[in-house]
Kinemage of the C-alpha trace (Angstrom):
@kinemage 1
@onewidth
@group {chain A} dominant
@subgroup {mainchain}
@vectorlist {calphas} color= white
{ca unk a 1} P 130.746 104.828 106.460
{ca unk a 2} L 129.748 108.508 106.802
{ca unk a 3} L 125.764 109.713 106.145
{ca unk a 4} L 123.807 112.899 106.242
{ca unk a 5} L 120.444 113.609 106.626
{ca unk a 6} L 118.758 116.654 105.343
{ca unk a 7} L 115.279 117.208 106.474
{ca unk a 8} L 116.355 115.161 109.936
{ca unk a 9} L 113.703 116.757 111.982
{ca unk a 10} L 110.512 115.501 109.741
{ca unk a 11} L 109.204 111.835 110.621
{ca unk a 12} L 111.175 110.498 107.664
{ca unk a 13} L 114.296 112.198 109.096
{ca unk a 14} L 113.540 110.632 112.449
{ca unk a 15} L 113.173 107.234 111.545
{ca unk a 16} L 116.412 107.350 109.259
{ca unk a 17} L 118.257 108.311 112.495
{ca unk a 18} L 116.260 105.373 114.616
{ca unk a 19} L 117.307 102.568 112.068
{ca unk a 20} L 121.223 104.089 110.981
{ca unk a 21} L 121.663 103.861 114.845
{ca unk a 22} L 121.662 99.849 114.629
{ca unk a 23} L 123.413 99.854 111.092
{ca unk a 24} L 126.734 98.433 112.045
{ca unk a 25} L 128.387 99.694 108.711
{ca unk a 26} L 128.123 103.491 109.737
{ca unk a 27} L 130.421 105.511 111.418
{ca unk a 28} L 128.690 108.705 111.665
{ca unk a 29} L 125.366 110.731 110.962
{ca unk a 30} L 125.839 114.435 110.158
{ca unk a 31} L 122.232 116.121 110.354
{ca unk a 32} L 121.715 118.798 108.150
{ca unk a 33} L 119.183 121.781 108.146
{ca unk a 34} L 118.202 125.012 106.355
{ca unk a 35} L 116.272 127.011 109.369
{ca unk a 36} L 117.390 125.641 112.139
{ca unk a 37} L 120.986 126.070 112.027
{ca unk a 38} L 122.906 125.508 115.824
{ca unk a 39} L 119.852 123.807 117.602
{ca unk a 40} L 120.339 121.252 119.278
{ca unk a 41} L 118.417 118.017 118.060
{ca unk a 42} L 117.967 116.554 120.977
{ca unk a 43} L 116.260 119.715 122.680
{ca unk a 44} L 113.891 120.053 119.913
{ca unk a 45} L 112.973 116.249 120.393
{ca unk a 46} L 113.772 114.897 123.448
{ca unk a 47} L 113.306 111.409 122.902
{ca unk a 48} L 117.121 111.620 121.140
{ca unk a 49} L 118.485 113.179 124.700
{ca unk a 50} L 121.815 111.197 125.162
{ca unk a 51} L 121.395 109.530 122.089
{ca unk a 52} L 121.829 112.070 119.479
{ca unk a 53} L 122.995 115.734 121.273
{ca unk a 54} L 124.561 117.346 118.342
{ca unk a 55} L 123.549 120.904 116.375
{ca unk a 56} L 122.081 120.810 112.722
{ca unk a 57} L 124.450 121.629 110.453
{ca unk a 58} L 123.815 124.200 107.413
{ca unk a 59} L 124.128 122.927 104.305
{ca unk a 60} L 127.298 123.280 102.270
{ca unk a 61} L 128.388 121.114 99.062
{ca unk a 62} L 131.972 120.863 101.291
{ca unk a 63} L 130.153 119.402 104.138
{ca unk a 64} L 128.198 116.688 101.472
{ca unk a 65} L 131.884 115.918 99.456
{ca unk a 66} L 133.137 114.287 103.083
{ca unk a 67} L 129.939 112.074 103.157
{ca unk a 68} L 129.523 108.462 101.694
{ca unk a 69} L 125.628 108.678 101.394
{ca unk a 70} L 123.563 111.738 101.516
{ca unk a 71} L 119.759 111.118 102.821
{ca unk a 72} L 117.243 113.910 101.196
{ca unk a 73} L 114.135 113.529 103.481
{ca unk a 74} L 112.486 117.159 102.583
{ca unk a 75} L 109.119 118.154 101.614
{ca unk a 76} L 108.241 117.657 97.341
{ca unk a 77} L 109.493 120.738 95.925
{ca unk a 78} L 112.606 120.996 97.281
{ca unk a 79} L 115.060 118.368 97.220
{ca unk a 80} L 115.293 118.808 93.167
{ca unk a 81} L 116.286 122.256 93.546
{ca unk a 82} L 119.215 121.651 95.519
{ca unk a 83} L 120.481 118.490 94.869
{ca unk a 84} L 122.143 119.743 91.370
{ca unk a 85} L 124.719 121.638 93.619
{ca unk a 86} L 125.372 119.134 96.119
{ca unk a 87} L 126.083 116.001 93.313
{ca unk a 88} L 129.621 114.880 93.320
{ca unk a 89} L 131.622 111.914 92.793
{ca unk a 90} L 131.738 110.327 95.981
{ca unk a 91} L 128.748 111.155 97.565
{ca unk a 92} L 125.513 108.789 96.577
{ca unk a 93} L 121.986 110.188 97.425
{ca unk a 94} L 118.724 108.949 98.071
{ca unk a 95} L 115.693 110.853 97.679
{ca unk a 96} L 112.987 110.080 99.878
{ca unk a 97} L 110.746 112.867 98.511
{ca unk a 98} L 108.568 112.752 94.910
{ca unk a 99} L 111.010 114.883 93.004
{ca unk a 100} L 112.636 112.717 90.808
{ca unk a 101} L 110.207 109.534 90.512
{ca unk a 102} L 108.192 110.544 87.798
{ca unk a 103} L 110.720 110.764 84.444
{ca unk a 104} L 107.979 112.928 82.584
{ca unk a 105} L 108.641 116.215 84.451
{ca unk a 106} L 105.660 117.553 83.029
{ca unk a 107} L 103.744 115.002 84.554
{ca unk a 108} L 105.877 116.132 88.067
{ca unk a 109} L 104.475 119.568 87.770
{ca unk a 110} L 100.785 118.969 86.975
{ca unk a 111} L 100.090 116.163 89.648
{ca unk a 112} L 102.920 117.674 92.661
{ca unk a 113} L 101.814 121.662 91.664
{ca unk a 114} L 105.736 122.361 92.039
{ca unk a 115} L 108.607 123.583 89.895
{ca unk a 116} L 110.282 120.397 88.536
{ca unk a 117} L 113.822 119.018 89.131
{ca unk a 118} L 116.031 119.124 85.863
{ca unk a 119} L 115.526 116.540 83.446
{ca unk a 120} L 119.055 115.524 83.374
{ca unk a 121} L 118.818 114.612 87.437
{ca unk a 122} L 115.763 112.540 86.609
{ca unk a 123} L 116.860 111.130 83.887
{ca unk a 124} L 119.898 110.080 86.600
{ca unk a 125} L 118.142 108.774 89.514
{ca unk a 126} L 117.465 105.109 89.429
{ca unk a 127} L 113.816 104.267 91.027
{ca unk a 128} L 114.265 101.997 94.241
{ca unk a 129} L 111.742 100.035 94.655
{ca unk a 130} L 113.976 97.378 96.398
{ca unk a 131} L 112.851 93.969 95.443
{ca unk a 132} L 111.985 94.585 91.805
{ca unk a 133} L 114.979 97.191 90.064
{ca unk a 134} L 118.012 95.469 89.803
{ca unk a 135} L 120.655 98.704 88.783
{ca unk a 136} L 120.605 99.993 92.455
{ca unk a 137} L 123.557 99.075 93.601
{ca unk a 138} L 125.747 101.316 90.641
{ca unk a 139} L 123.375 104.080 90.784
{ca unk a 140} L 124.811 107.277 92.024
{ca unk a 141} L 121.427 108.831 92.616
{ca unk a 142} L 118.045 106.707 94.033
{ca unk a 143} L 114.657 107.613 93.761
{ca unk a 144} L 113.304 106.238 96.815
{ca unk a 145} L 109.154 105.544 96.023
{ca unk a 146} L 106.505 106.417 97.788
{ca unk a 147} L 104.956 104.816 101.053
{ca unk a 148} L 101.401 103.720 98.942
{ca unk a 149} L 103.098 103.460 95.679
{ca unk a 150} L 105.386 100.545 98.076
{ca unk a 151} L 102.409 99.062 99.505
{ca unk a 152} L 100.597 98.378 96.173
{ca unk a 153} L 103.312 97.648 93.853
{ca unk a 154} L 104.784 94.779 96.011
{ca unk a 155} L 101.309 93.458 95.938
{ca unk a 156} L 100.118 93.735 92.293
{ca unk a 157} L 102.765 93.398 89.866
{ca unk a 158} L 103.635 89.945 90.098
{ca unk a 159} L 100.189 89.117 89.203
{ca unk a 160} L 100.292 91.573 86.237
{ca unk a 161} L 103.894 90.429 85.172
{ca unk a 162} L 102.797 86.983 84.631
{ca unk a 163} L 99.434 88.419 83.026
{ca unk a 164} L 97.263 86.631 85.670
{ca unk a 165} L 94.700 89.502 86.360
{ca unk a 166} L 93.160 91.758 83.970
{ca unk a 167} L 95.049 95.327 84.931
{ca unk a 168} L 93.154 97.572 82.873
{ca unk a 169} L 90.313 96.899 85.597
{ca unk a 170} L 92.832 97.673 88.435
{ca unk a 171} L 90.927 99.260 91.362
{ca unk a 172} L 93.094 99.908 94.560
{ca unk a 173} L 91.782 101.523 97.973
{ca unk a 174} L 94.442 102.851 100.391
{ca unk a 175} L 94.435 103.479 103.415
{ca unk a 176} L 96.815 105.622 105.780
{ca unk a 177} L 97.904 107.132 109.141
{ca unk a 178} L 98.224 110.874 109.699
{ca unk a 179} L 102.033 110.547 109.913
{ca unk a 180} L 101.930 110.344 105.749
{ca unk a 181} L 101.088 114.015 105.834
{ca unk a 182} L 104.547 114.885 107.446
{ca unk a 183} L 104.861 116.597 111.255
{ca unk a 184} L 103.341 120.035 109.908
{ca unk a 185} L 99.639 120.304 111.123
{ca unk a 186} L 97.041 121.088 108.917
{ca unk a 187} L 93.007 121.066 109.562
{ca unk a 188} L 92.647 117.619 108.005
{ca unk a 189} L 95.175 116.047 110.282
{ca unk a 190} L 94.305 117.912 113.511
{ca unk a 191} L 93.198 115.747 115.962
{ca unk a 192} L 89.810 116.758 116.205
{ca unk a 193} L 89.061 116.472 112.884
{ca unk a 194} L 90.530 113.067 112.224
{ca unk a 195} L 90.266 111.586 115.667
{ca unk a 196} L 87.071 108.940 115.586
{ca unk a 197} L 86.752 109.668 111.425
{ca unk a 198} L 88.019 108.064 108.261
{ca unk a 199} L 88.056 110.807 105.464
{ca unk a 200} L 89.150 110.309 101.819
{ca unk a 201} L 91.501 113.232 100.502
{ca unk a 202} L 92.575 113.773 96.971
{ca unk a 203} L 90.097 111.686 95.126
{ca unk a 204} L 91.266 110.861 91.645
{ca unk a 205} L 93.653 113.426 91.965
{ca unk a 206} L 96.535 111.749 94.487
{ca unk a 207} L 100.058 112.147 93.251
{ca unk a 208} L 100.898 109.047 93.443
{ca unk a 209} L 98.677 107.932 90.691
{ca unk a 210} L 101.516 108.197 88.047
{ca unk a 211} L 103.859 106.731 89.996
{ca unk a 212} L 102.011 103.482 90.375
{ca unk a 213} L 101.297 103.599 86.398
{ca unk a 214} L 104.991 104.238 85.542
{ca unk a 215} L 106.447 102.039 87.956
{ca unk a 216} L 103.786 99.230 86.358
{ca unk a 217} L 105.286 100.244 83.022
{ca unk a 218} L 109.051 99.832 83.609
{ca unk a 219} L 108.513 96.197 85.449
{ca unk a 220} L 105.668 94.916 83.734
{ca unk a 221} L 106.365 96.433 80.246
{ca unk a 222} L 102.577 97.006 80.114
{ca unk a 223} L 100.400 100.606 80.229
{ca unk a 224} L 97.258 100.990 81.609
{ca unk a 225} L 95.396 103.547 84.090
{ca unk a 226} L 94.188 102.947 87.301
{ca unk a 227} L 91.418 103.459 89.897
{ca unk a 228} L 93.259 104.632 93.043
{ca unk a 229} L 91.779 106.207 96.306
{ca unk a 230} L 93.805 107.599 99.684
{ca unk a 231} L 91.583 107.993 103.197
{ca unk a 232} L 93.063 109.173 106.284
{ca unk a 233} L 92.129 106.801 109.248
{ca unk a 234} L 93.001 107.577 113.193
{ca unk a 235} L 96.302 106.042 113.587
{ca unk a 236} L 99.589 107.266 113.540
{ca unk a 237} L 101.394 105.065 110.982
{ca unk a 238} L 101.010 102.118 108.529
{ca unk a 239} L 99.272 101.362 105.310
{ca unk a 240} L 96.783 98.829 104.218
{ca unk a 241} L 96.136 98.634 100.413
{ca unk a 242} L 93.626 96.489 99.245
{ca unk a 243} L 93.394 96.177 95.602
{ca unk a 244} L 90.529 94.475 93.290
{ca unk a 245} L 91.014 93.159 89.767
{ca unk a 246} L 89.098 90.025 86.790
{ca unk a 247} L 91.626 87.212 87.374
{ca unk a 248} L 92.082 86.220 83.178
{ca unk a 249} L 90.389 83.031 81.952
{ca unk a 250} L 91.454 79.814 83.451
{ca unk a 251} L 93.594 81.282 86.543
{ca unk a 252} L 93.400 79.988 89.709
{ca unk a 253} L 94.102 80.676 93.395
{ca unk a 254} L 97.160 78.087 93.278
{ca unk a 255} L 98.389 80.642 90.220
{ca unk a 256} L 98.819 83.571 92.348
{ca unk a 257} L 100.655 82.067 95.257
{ca unk a 258} L 103.068 80.370 92.562
{ca unk a 259} L 103.851 84.004 90.862
{ca unk a 260} L 104.290 85.323 94.577
{ca unk a 261} L 106.434 82.416 95.393
{ca unk a 262} L 108.426 82.816 91.687
{ca unk a 263} L 109.341 86.491 92.672
{ca unk a 264} L 109.553 86.601 96.333
{ca unk a 265} L 111.064 83.740 97.228
{ca unk a 266} L 114.496 84.470 99.558
{ca unk a 267} L 113.136 88.151 99.544
{ca unk a 268} L 114.016 88.782 103.678
{ca unk a 269} L 111.165 91.686 103.435
{ca unk a 270} L 108.343 90.450 102.132
{ca unk a 271} L 106.048 88.196 103.929
{ca unk a 272} L 103.005 86.222 102.604
{ca unk a 273} L 100.576 85.622 105.179
{ca unk a 274} L 97.918 83.113 104.609
{ca unk a 275} L 94.730 84.162 107.094
{ca unk a 276} L 93.061 87.257 105.890
{ca unk a 277} L 92.365 87.970 109.698
{ca unk a 278} L 96.742 88.084 110.507
{ca unk a 279} L 97.021 91.200 107.716
{ca unk a 280} L 97.022 93.829 109.710
{ca unk a 281} L 98.966 96.909 110.055
{ca unk a 282} L 100.386 96.485 113.326
{ca unk a 283} L 101.985 93.282 112.301
{ca unk a 284} L 104.747 95.110 110.871
{ca unk a 285} L 104.731 98.376 112.564
{ca unk a 286} L 108.185 99.601 113.452
{ca unk a 287} L 109.875 97.638 110.604
{ca unk a 288} L 110.821 96.782 106.565
{ca unk a 289} L 108.320 93.946 106.294
{ca unk a 290} L 105.545 94.082 103.808
{ca unk a 291} L 102.721 91.763 104.613
{ca unk a 292} L 100.598 90.217 101.557
{ca unk a 293} L 97.544 88.426 101.432
{ca unk a 294} L 95.673 86.829 98.680
{ca unk a 295} L 91.962 85.833 98.119
{ca unk a 296} L 89.762 84.585 94.949
{ca unk a 297} L 86.284 85.530 95.080
{ca unk a 298} L 85.049 82.437 92.722
{ca unk a 299} L 81.800 83.703 92.581
{ca unk a 300} L 82.735 87.634 90.678
{ca unk a 301} L 85.890 85.962 89.260
{ca unk a 302} L 87.639 88.493 90.785
{ca unk a 303} L 91.070 88.645 93.219
{ca unk a 304} L 91.656 90.524 96.346
{ca unk a 305} L 95.045 91.559 97.178
{ca unk a 306} L 95.750 92.996 100.885
{ca unk a 307} L 99.181 94.709 101.551
{ca unk a 308} L 100.538 96.414 104.597
{ca unk a 309} L 103.658 98.341 105.388
{ca unk a 310} L 104.490 101.039 107.725
{ca unk a 311} L 104.854 104.125 105.836
{ca unk a 312} L 107.640 105.237 108.015
{ca unk a 313} L 110.066 102.559 107.386
{ca unk a 314} L 109.256 100.326 104.563
{ca unk a 315} L 107.384 103.219 102.809
{ca unk a 316} L 110.500 105.739 103.334
{ca unk a 317} L 113.183 105.537 105.565
{ca unk a 318} L 113.432 101.667 105.673
{ca unk a 319} L 113.739 101.221 102.115
{ca unk a 320} L 116.065 104.008 102.015
{ca unk a 321} L 118.739 101.834 103.981
{ca unk a 322} L 117.670 99.181 101.874
{ca unk a 323} L 118.627 101.051 99.003
{ca unk a 324} L 121.799 101.760 100.436
{ca unk a 325} L 123.029 98.446 101.821
{ca unk a 326} L 122.665 97.308 98.179
{ca unk a 327} L 124.623 100.429 96.395
{ca unk a 328} L 127.489 99.640 98.685
{ca unk a 329} L 127.028 95.634 98.485
{ca unk a 330} L 126.088 94.707 102.451
{ca unk a 331} L 123.400 92.656 103.481
{ca unk a 332} L 120.026 93.648 102.435
{ca unk a 333} L 118.983 93.775 106.254
{ca unk a 334} L 121.601 95.463 107.695
{ca unk a 335} L 120.298 97.692 110.253
{ca unk a 336} L 116.349 96.544 109.222
{ca unk a 337} L 115.822 93.400 111.559
{ca unk a 338} L 113.573 95.068 113.813
{ca unk a 339} L 110.773 92.875 115.887
{ca unk a 340} L 107.277 94.744 114.645
{ca unk a 341} L 105.852 96.946 117.600
{ca unk a 342} L 103.021 94.382 117.869
{ca unk a 343} L 101.677 96.283 120.334
């Protein structure tokens, strides 16, 4: 199978290359660029020397038509404008940016501050939360979920779906490594600004808020605003999301465990962890796993749900490949069986 990556020099693109390199069905990977045409990728990233020494190619419709899959690893505001020119009957497209996730394009423009993709393209795109979306197999275009939404949704959807918690009171506190901000430096991600410091950002304005709310509505049929806070912590990769909600009357902890078993039994990348002390970003680093722990505070009748993922893998490239595997009928785990980089 022939695949291509637009945005290969970003962190998501590099993770796609790393994971696809060991995918048994991939015969070739074409790396595209809009600004570094002719650059040898291993000159830019020496860790790829003798692995990928090819040059970055210009983006053309003729080149894309020869591919089976095209991954879009571009910043938000880019893919939604160029995908319409690249669409064809043969090539399936998986967009890792946020351009095709929000079905209400006015919400996209309000939260992202960028021009929205054409409504027809947004309507065509299937939201690819791998463990919950049932129609990825027949999709031509997939909107890969965001990193924060993936961690949050996998942890709370079973409890909302089974009506075990009061979702109107859902509060989510999430923390991410710096790689989630991309590879273009800013003051907030500068070493001296971030090292030995934790900071909140985009308070009540994070663009993943409407995505989480929309997905809850899609998969559970309920619609409630959420409180969602995001923080940067001084690590390179990883997300930990801690969610809090009141339990419905009569619900006990065993009911929560039963809900997770119902939705995730047989799901290869969701792991339920019994001990809170065993839930850590280093347990999933470099992999497509999502680890989840749930705990009931009987004193307050609230549940605390903790989930961890690698933002660059399960939160981006890994889930994109998981979606690709589903689209082509491959084993869901193909190319994604890495052991976590615990240390």
